[in-house]
N, C-alpha and C positions, 0 to 999 in steps of 0.2 A: 537808523532810528535815533532821534534826539530826545532829550529830556530837559526840563526846566526846574529850577529851584530858586526860591527867594531866601535871602538871609543877609546878615550884617557882615561886611568885609572885616574880618577879624585880624588877619595877618597876611602880609604879602612879602615874598622873598625876592632876592635879586635874580637876575637872569644867570643861568649856568650854561656855559658852553661845554656840552658833553663830548663833542668832537668838533672837527673843523666844519662839518656840514650839519650839525644838529645842536639846537639850543632849546632850553626849556625854562619855564618860570612857574613856580608853585605859589598858590595862595590858599587861604583857609577862610571859609565862611562859618558864621555861627548861626545855627537854625534852632529856634525855640518853638516848641509846640506844647499846648495845654491839653491835658486829657483828664477829665473829671476834675478833681481838686489838685492834681499834680501838674508840674511843669517839667518838661524834659528839654535839655539843651544838648545839641550835637555839634561837634566841630568837624567839618567836612573839608578835606583837602582836594584841590583840583590842580590840574596843570595846563599851562598854555605852551604851545610849541611854535618854533620857527617865527614867522612874521607876526603871529598873534601875541607874542611875549609883551609887546609894547602897549597893547590895548588896556592893560591894567593901570598904566600911568595916570590916566585921567580920573581915577577913583581914589577916594581917601578912606583911611581906616574908619570904621564905625558907620560908614554909609550903607544904606539898604540897597542891595543890588539883586538883579535877577541874572542867574547864570544859565546859559543854554549850553548843553554838553552832550557828549556821546560817551558810551562806555567802551573802552578798548581793553582787550585781554590778549595775553600771549603765553605760550609755553616756552620754558627754557630748560635745557638739559646739560648737565656737566658731570662727568665722572659717574654716570649711571644714576645720578639723582635728578629728579624732575621737580621743577617748581612752576607755579603759575602766578602771573602778575596781572593785576587789574588796575587800570588808570581811568580817572574821570577827566576826560579831555575837553576843556572848555573851548568853545569856538565863537561865543558871543557873550558880551556882558552889557546889561542895561541898568541904568539907575532906576530904582523902583519909583513910580509916580512921575517919571519924566522920560517919556519915550524918545525925546529929541536928543538925549545924551547917550544914545545907543553907540556901542563900540563894535561894529561888525568886522568880520575878517576882511582885511583889505586885499582885494584881487585874488581870493582863494576860492576855487570851485570845489564843492563836496560831491563827488560822483555818486555816493551811496544814497543821496536824496533824489528820488525819482519824481519827476513831474508827470502828472496824469495827462493823457491825451484824450480822455473821455470828453465828448462835447456836450453831454447832458448834465454836467455839474452846474449847480446854481450860482457859481461865482466865476 
């Protein structure tokens, strides 16, 4: 399952090589919503991994972007203590208002997205 959110690119970090085989890059968007007479601003951190780390290069700070992401969670245990970690893993970034500046994942297949084989769909 994937989710989408629009916001302003607030901060982007350098690529970090976690190991010889894994690298990640984090970034933050600023999301502002109005409710009644109040305005709420949230800063939401996402991560890009592996080949996707480079897609952030084409976007500038303060640009309005749409982030398509999935929620990843895992359990970790050490010395009898259990912790849970949740990551918002971005896999596509688009510039808001300009779909031609889309930054899809190059050559990556997402097996958890299933295509329907129903022939009665209207599209």
